[in-house]
Every structure is written in C-alpha cells, then in structure tokens.
C-alpha positions in Angstrom: 42.6 160.8 103.4 40.6 161.6 100.4 41.0 159.4 97.8 43.6 156.6 97.5 43.3 155.3 101.0 40.8 156.2 103.0 39.1 159.7 102.8 39.6 160.7 107.0 38.3 164.2 107.0 35.4 164.9 108.6 33.0 168.1 109.2 29.3 168.5 111.6 28.8 172.0 109.7 27.1 173.8 112.4 28.6 171.4 114.9 32.0 172.4 115.4 32.7 173.1 119.4 35.1 176.1 118.8 33.3 177.2 122.6 35.1 174.9 124.0 34.5 171.1 125.1 30.5 169.4 124.2 31.0 167.3 127.2 30.9 165.6 130.6 31.2 161.8 131.2 32.1 157.8 131.4 32.9 155.0 128.6 32.8 151.8 125.3 33.5 150.6 122.4 30.2 149.9 120.8 29.0 153.4 121.0 30.7 154.9 117.9 28.4 152.2 115.6 25.7 153.6 116.6 27.3 157.6 115.5 27.7 155.8 112.4 24.7 154.4 111.6 22.4 156.2 113.1 23.9 159.0 110.5 22.7 156.9 108.4 19.5 155.4 108.7 18.5 158.5 111.4 16.5 160.5 108.1 14.4 157.2 107.7 13.7 157.8 111.0 13.1 161.3 111.9 11.8 161.6 108.0 8.2 161.5 107.7 4.2 161.1 109.1 4.4 159.3 113.0 8.1 159.5 113.7 8.0 163.4 114.9 6.4 160.7 117.6 9.8 158.7 117.3 12.5 161.3 116.8 11.5 162.7 120.1 11.6 159.3 121.4 15.0 158.7 120.4 16.2 161.9 121.6 14.6 161.4 125.5 16.9 158.3 125.4 20.0 159.6 125.3 22.0 160.1 128.6 24.1 163.1 128.4 26.9 164.6 130.5 29.0 167.1 130.1 33.0 168.1 129.8 33.6 171.9 130.7 36.2 173.4 128.0 38.5 174.4 131.4 39.4 170.3 132.1 41.0 170.0 129.0 43.1 172.1 129.3 45.3 173.3 126.3 43.1 171.7 123.1 45.1 170.8 119.2 43.1 173.7 116.8 41.2 172.7 114.7 43.1 171.7 111.5 39.8 170.4 108.9 36.7 169.9 109.3 36.5 167.1 110.5 34.3 165.0 113.1 36.0 163.4 115.5 34.4 160.9 118.0 36.3 159.5 121.1 35.0 156.2 121.3 34.9 154.9 125.2 33.6 151.4 125.9 32.2 150.8 130.1 32.8 148.0 132.2 30.7 149.5 134.8 29.0 146.6 137.3 25.9 149.4 137.9 21.9 148.0 137.3 21.6 145.2 135.0 25.9 145.2 134.4 26.3 143.7 138.5 25.9 140.6 136.7 29.2 140.4 135.5 30.4 141.2 138.6 31.3 143.2 141.5 33.3 146.9 141.8 34.1 148.4 144.6 33.9 151.6 142.7 34.2 152.9 139.0 35.0 151.5 135.9 37.3 150.9 133.2 37.6 151.4 129.4 38.9 148.4 128.2 38.8 149.8 124.7 39.3 153.0 123.1 38.3 154.4 119.6 38.7 157.6 117.8 35.8 157.5 115.0 36.5 160.5 111.7 35.1 161.3 109.6 34.6 162.7 106.3 33.4 165.8 105.0 31.2 164.7 102.9 30.4 161.7 105.5 31.8 159.3 102.8 34.9 157.6 104.9 34.6 156.9 108.1 38.3 155.7 109.4 38.4 154.2 113.2 41.4 154.1 115.1 41.3 151.8 118.2 44.1 152.6 121.6 45.6 149.0 122.6 44.5 149.1 126.8 47.8 148.1 127.6 49.5 151.1 126.2 52.4 152.3 127.8 52.0 156.2 127.8 52.5 160.2 129.1 49.8 160.9 131.4 48.4 164.2 131.4 46.8 166.3 135.0 43.6 165.7 136.2 41.9 167.4 138.6 39.6 165.7 140.7 36.0 165.4 140.4 33.0 163.5 141.3 34.6 160.9 143.0 37.5 160.3 141.1 41.4 161.5 142.4 42.7 162.9 139.7 46.0 161.8 138.1 49.1 163.4 138.5 51.5 163.7 135.5 53.3 159.7 134.8 54.2 157.3 131.9 50.9 154.5 132.9 48.5 152.4 130.9 46.6 154.8 128.8 42.8 153.2 130.3 43.9 154.3 134.0 42.5 158.4 132.7 39.5 157.1 132.8 39.8 154.9 136.4 41.5 158.2 138.2 39.1 160.9 135.9 36.7 159.9 134.0 36.3 161.1 130.7 37.0 164.4 131.0 40.9 162.7 131.6 40.4 160.6 128.9 39.8 163.2 126.8 43.0 164.7 127.9 45.0 162.2 127.5 44.6 161.5 123.9 44.3 164.6 122.5 47.4 164.9 124.2 48.9 161.7 122.6 47.7 162.1 119.3 47.1 166.3 118.4 43.7 165.0 116.5 41.0 167.7 118.1 38.1 165.3 119.6 34.1 167.5 118.6 32.5 164.7 121.4 32.5 161.4 122.6 30.2 158.4 123.2 29.6 156.0 126.4 28.4 153.0 125.9 28.2 149.3 129.0 27.7 145.7 128.6 23.8 145.8 128.7 23.5 148.5 125.3 25.7 146.7 123.8 23.9 143.4 123.8 20.8 145.2 123.5 22.5 146.6 119.4 23.6 143.3 118.4 19.6 141.5 119.8 18.4 144.3 117.6 19.9 143.2 114.8 19.1 139.3 115.4 22.4 138.6 115.7 26.5 139.1 114.1 27.4 137.0 111.9 31.4 135.8 113.0 33.7 133.0 111.9 35.4 131.1 114.6 38.2 129.0 113.8 38.2 126.5 116.8 35.6 125.7 119.4 36.0 128.1 122.3 34.8 127.1 126.1 35.8 130.1 128.5 34.0 130.5 132.1 35.1 133.3 132.3 34.0 134.7 129.6 30.8 133.1 130.0 31.8 131.5 126.0 31.4 128.3 124.5 30.9 127.9 120.5 31.9 125.5 118.0 34.0 126.3 115.6 32.7 127.5 112.2 30.5 130.7 111.0 27.8 131.5 113.2 25.1 134.4 114.3 25.7 134.7 117.8 22.8 137.3 120.0 23.3 138.8 123.9 26.0 137.1 126.4 27.9 135.4 123.7 27.8 138.1 121.5 29.2 140.3 124.9 31.3 136.9 125.2 33.0 136.9 122.3 34.2 140.7 122.1 35.5 140.8 125.8 37.0 137.2 125.9 41.1 137.0 126.1 42.9 134.7 127.4 41.1 132.4 126.2 40.7 132.4 121.3 44.4 133.6 119.8 47.5 134.0 121.6 45.7 136.1 124.8 47.1 139.1 123.4 44.9 142.8 123.7 45.8 143.0 119.8 44.1 139.7 119.5 41.2 141.0 121.1 41.6 144.5 119.5 41.5 142.7 115.9 38.7 139.9 117.2 36.5 143.3 117.9 37.7 145.6 114.8 35.5 142.1 113.0 33.1 141.9 114.7 32.4 145.6 115.0 32.7 145.0 110.6 30.1 142.2 110.5 27.6 144.1 112.8 27.4 147.7 110.9 27.0 145.9 107.2 24.5 144.2 109.2 23.3 146.9 110.2 23.9 148.9 106.6 21.8 146.7 104.6 19.0 146.8 103.0 17.4 143.5 105.4 18.1 146.2 108.1 17.6 150.0 106.3 14.4 148.9 104.8 12.6 147.5 107.3 11.2 150.5 110.0 10.0 148.3 112.1 13.4 146.0 112.5 15.3 150.3 112.2 13.6 151.6 114.7 14.2 148.3 116.9 18.0 148.6 116.1 18.1 152.8 116.8 16.0 152.4 120.0 18.3 150.2 121.5 21.1 152.0 120.4 20.5 155.4 121.8 19.4 153.7 125.3 22.9 152.1 125.7 24.4 155.5 124.7 25.9 157.9 126.6 27.0 161.5 125.3 27.8 165.0 125.3 25.5 167.5 125.0 26.0 168.2 121.6 26.1 165.0 120.0 22.3 164.1 119.7 19.7 162.6 117.6 19.3 166.0 115.9 22.9 166.1 115.0 22.5 162.9 113.8 20.4 164.0 111.5 22.1 166.7 109.9 24.7 164.4 109.2 22.2 161.9 108.0 21.5 164.7 105.7 24.5 164.4 103.3 25.5 160.0 104.9 23.2 158.5 102.3 26.3 157.8 100.2 28.5 156.7 102.7 29.1 152.5 102.0 30.0 150.4 104.7 33.3 149.2 102.6 34.1 152.9 102.9 34.7 152.6 107.0 37.6 151.0 107.7 39.7 150.6 111.0 43.6 150.1 111.8 44.9 150.0 115.7 47.8 152.7 116.2 51.6 151.6 115.4 53.2 149.5 118.4 55.3 147.0 119.2 55.8 144.5 122.8 57.0 146.9 125.8 61.2 146.1 126.5 60.7 146.9 129.4 57.8 146.3 131.0 56.2 142.9 130.0 52.8 142.6 128.5 51.8 146.1 128.3 53.0 148.0 124.5 54.4 150.6 123.6 53.4 152.9 120.3 56.0 153.1 117.3 58.0 156.4 116.5 57.3 157.9 113.8 54.9 156.0 112.2 52.5 156.9 115.1 52.7 160.8 115.3 52.5 159.9 111.1 48.8 158.6 111.5 47.6 161.2 114.3 49.2 164.3 111.4 47.1 162.6 108.8 44.3 162.2 110.5 44.2 166.0 112.8 45.2 167.3 109.0 42.6 165.1 107.1 45.1 164.2 104.7 45.8 161.7 102.0 48.4 159.2 101.8 49.6 160.1 98.3 51.4 163.2 97.7 52.9 163.3 101.9 56.8 162.0 102.4 54.8 158.6 103.7 56.4 155.6 101.6 54.2 152.2 100.7 57.2 150.0 100.4 56.8 146.9 98.4 55.1 143.9 99.8 57.1 140.7 100.0 56.1 137.3 97.9 54.7 135.6 101.3 52.6 138.1 103.5 54.9 139.1 106.7 52.2 137.2 108.9 52.8 134.2 107.4 56.2 134.3 108.4 58.2 132.8 111.5 61.4 133.6 112.3 63.8 132.0 114.8 65.8 135.2 115.8 69.7 134.0 118.0 71.6 136.9 119.1 75.9 136.0 118.0 76.5 139.1 119.5 78.3 139.6 123.7 75.2 142.6 123.9 72.6 141.8 126.3 68.6 141.7 125.0 69.5 143.0 121.2 68.0 139.6 120.2 64.5 140.6 122.0 65.0 143.8 120.9 65.4 142.7 117.6 62.3 139.9 117.4 60.0 143.3 118.8 61.1 145.0 116.5 59.9 142.4 113.4 57.0 142.0 115.2 55.5 145.4 115.1 56.6 145.0 111.2 54.3 142.2 111.7 57.0 138.9 111.4 56.3 136.6 113.5 58.6 135.5 115.5 58.4 132.1 117.3 62.0 131.5 119.5 64.3 134.0 120.5 68.1 132.6 121.6 71.3 132.4 121.6 74.0 130.8 119.4 76.0 128.4 120.7 79.5 130.5 120.2 80.4 133.4 120.7 80.9 136.4 118.8 78.8 135.1 116.0 80.7 137.4 112.8 78.6 138.0 110.6 74.8 138.4 110.1 73.0 135.6 108.8 69.2 134.3 107.9 68.5 130.9 107.0 66.6 128.8 105.2 65.5 125.5 103.5 64.4 125.4 99.8 60.7 126.3 101.3 61.3 129.2 103.0 63.0 130.6 99.8 60.2 133.1 98.7 60.6 134.4 102.5 63.8 135.5 102.2 63.5 139.1 99.7 60.7 140.0 102.6 62.5 140.2 105.8 65.8 140.8 104.1 64.0 144.0 102.5 63.3 145.1 106.9 67.3 144.7 107.5 70.0 146.4 106.9 72.0 143.6 105.8 73.7 142.8 102.7 72.0 140.4 99.9 75.9 137.6 101.0 73.9 137.2 104.2 72.0 135.1 102.8 72.6 131.4 103.4 70.8 128.2 103.1 71.7 126.0 106.0 68.0 126.1 107.5 66.3 122.4 108.5 62.8 123.7 109.2 61.0 126.5 107.3 60.5 129.2 109.4 63.6 131.7 108.5 66.4 131.8 111.3 67.9 135.7 111.2 71.4 135.0 113.7 72.7 138.4 114.7 76.0 138.9 114.2 78.3 141.8 115.0 77.9 143.6 112.1 74.9 143.9 113.4 73.5 147.4 111.8 69.8 147.7 112.6 66.2 147.6 110.9 65.3 150.4 108.9 63.2 152.3 109.5 59.7 151.5 109.1 57.4 154.2 108.1 53.2 154.0 107.7 53.0 152.6 104.6 49.4 152.3 103.0 49.2 148.2 104.5 49.1 149.7 107.6 46.4 152.0 107.3 44.5 150.2 105.1 43.3 148.1 107.9 39.7 146.7 107.3 37.1 147.5 106.5 33.4 147.1 107.0 32.2 144.2 104.2 35.9 142.1 105.5 34.7 138.4 105.5 35.8 136.9 108.8 36.3 133.5 107.6 38.1 134.9 104.5 40.8 136.9 106.5 44.1 136.8 107.5 
C-alpha cells in the first residue's frame, strides 16, 4: 500500500524464496524488531574499519532452523515484490527460561505477527493474529518429536505446539493467502536482553500494577522498564485492562512501537557501542531460516536509510468475540480477507473497493451501549453486542426487555448522549425515527425490536488499517 495509508509492499532483491521456503524452526514476537532495526542499523555496524570482526560475530550469533518446502504443501503465489516475515514469540522453558515455570515438552507461541516491508524499504506494516483466534488449521506431518496436526477448527497457536514453525508457517499462509519469505523467533531471555541493551523502554501505566503471576509490580505513570519488568509488562494479561488477549496485543504493539522509536533514535544510531550492544543482543536472541542472515539485513540496510518510525505501523486482524466458544475470537469477514488481499498484492487503500466510512463526533471506543433484546429470537442480543464490539463500541450490558415482542427498534439517549447517536445509527440498518430521548444515563440504550434488520456491512476502513505507528506515545493514546 504505497502512499496514503501505509506502504505495505516489500522486496528482498536476490533473496526471494522461489525454490521453496528458506527455513525450518520453533517461535516469539519481538524478532521482527531485530529484522527491521538490523536492516536500518546494519550498515553502521558492517560498514567500516574493524567492523569485519563485528560482522562475523553478529553472523555467528544467529541460530538457524531449516524448513523444507515439502512441509508447507501448496503455497500462495508471490503476488508482489514484498518481503513478508513471520514472527513468532516463544515461551520455551529451556535453559535460562526455566525460571518462568516448568513444562514437560515443547513451547507455545503466544504471539504471532506478520511483518510486511515495502519494496523501497520505506514503510512496514505488522499484522497481529490473536492467539485465541478460532481458525481452520491445516494438516501437518509429525516432526522432531512433535505429533503433527490433523485438519480441524482450533486455536491458531495450536499449530506451533503440534508441528513447530513449519506448521505455523503453513497455517498463516493457508489462512491469509500471503506468501511468506522468512521467519524469526525470540524467547523470553532474548527479549529482555534487547530491552536492556537499549537502556530500557518507556511505557505509560494508567494505574499501579501488582501481578505476582507475571512478576510485575509497577507504579502508575510514565516510566522506563528493563529486564523482568519489561517482560512482565508484555506478558501480563489478566491483571491489566479487560484481561483479554486483545488487550495484551494492544499493549505489546505500544511497547514495540516505543522500543523501535528508541532503537531508531539518534541516541542509539549515533552511539557505535550502544548500537553494537543492541545488535549483539538481538542476533543472540533470534532463530531464523538460513537465508535470513546478517548479510541479507546489510543488503536491506543499503536501501532502508529513509525508513522512519512513523512509517512502521501495527494492525490487528479484524476480529470479534466468538458466539459459540466464550473467551475465543473469530475473524470478521470479508474484512479480514480484504486486508490480507491488500497485503498479498501490495495494494494501496486508495483506488480499491474498500470504503473509508464517516467518523462520528465521538470515538466509538468512548461510546457505552446497553443492548436489550426485545424479540423472541434467543441469543440475538449477544449476537448484536458482538457485532458492535467488533466495530469498536463498548458494550456494557446485554439483556432482555421486560415485555416481548417489542415492535420497534429504538436507540434511547439522554441529552449528554446526543452527540453519540449518529455514529451508532450509521452502523445499523434502521431509520432515523428510531432515535428517542428517553434514556436516563449518558449511555445509549439499543432496544432490538421485531423490525430489526441487522447491522450494516462493515468494510475495512482506513481508520482500522491505520492502527498505530512507532512514534505512538502510550501516555497520550486512546
């Protein structure tokens, strides 16, 4: 997507995997940072004087795992000159990670990200896939002691448990239709090392946190976190926000944005010693396919000098809470497919069939809605609530009207809620005469009547794809 919203085209001259995939592996989410920052900073490390030795050392740090093309089966065609890197986060308990708890076998991937870099290396889009996503999983063969995977509907992170990185790679390609060029994985200890090498990362905490499970204890306000605190902050789930994986993804995206901003700052890039410490920590932390080397990163760096933090963006696959399996999420169609098609073909949003839509006076996330089912259709209130949440609204209560059937769909609002009504009405297949001023609270009260015709189709909007960028300030976001 060049220009406009985000450039999500990518090229890796001379390093495309036309003969098959470049790597065989395992998993974690921070690895993409190494790919991007090393691409930008690699020239500084590999370019002069005594740096031949540094280059050799960095190359020797990286661990590689091969992925056989046969393991991936039938693959999507390479539809653009894009560089697509699958990034997975490992919670392995082996070695230095044993302190985080015991596990008999294997490791899980709590976070999966697809990094898509533009052909000119001046823009990047990172798509997060919620680990609680219910998706169609493909068949994967047993390998290296892992049992393999049968085709079934399950959580997206099962593929790593059952078939390793090759199975995860196959799963993401089969779900998105995007041709993946490389993979990268980082574990707990590696993540901490990268944060520490930068001297910590700035975050903003709205209220004090005391989470023993995540080993996290933080005061409220803006602060710099390192080591265990940083790891606990991106791992914590149940003690922060709404306790969902979606909330954790948003927090991780903000943390990565802050981390990238610091890594790409003049204070880091102009300090050879600090820069080398960071790249040394990053390369020691990452496991990649054999073709994703420091040499490749150096080639990318030659044309990535203009990449700015504001041109590195984060989005989450369009989702909604599952109506059949509480605690799980489902991808919203056709929005998810539209997003994946834009990325696969590296198509900009302008000129596509995706509409941007009109924004309301009040951000949807600030609009609290009470949903009441006035029909005899069981579960309709929950279904409507899920659709509204997917569009960004905050549903605070779902219930039934005192009498049924309720003949007409209405939106009740108080004087304080008047500015919020047009935004909600724009998403419903209702007429303007459904609006009434009889709510006793600032919240909007949606009563679903017998004339209910549903929610309007929700295309991928520019706002949805915009996400956040690496200059985002977590203290001023929201």
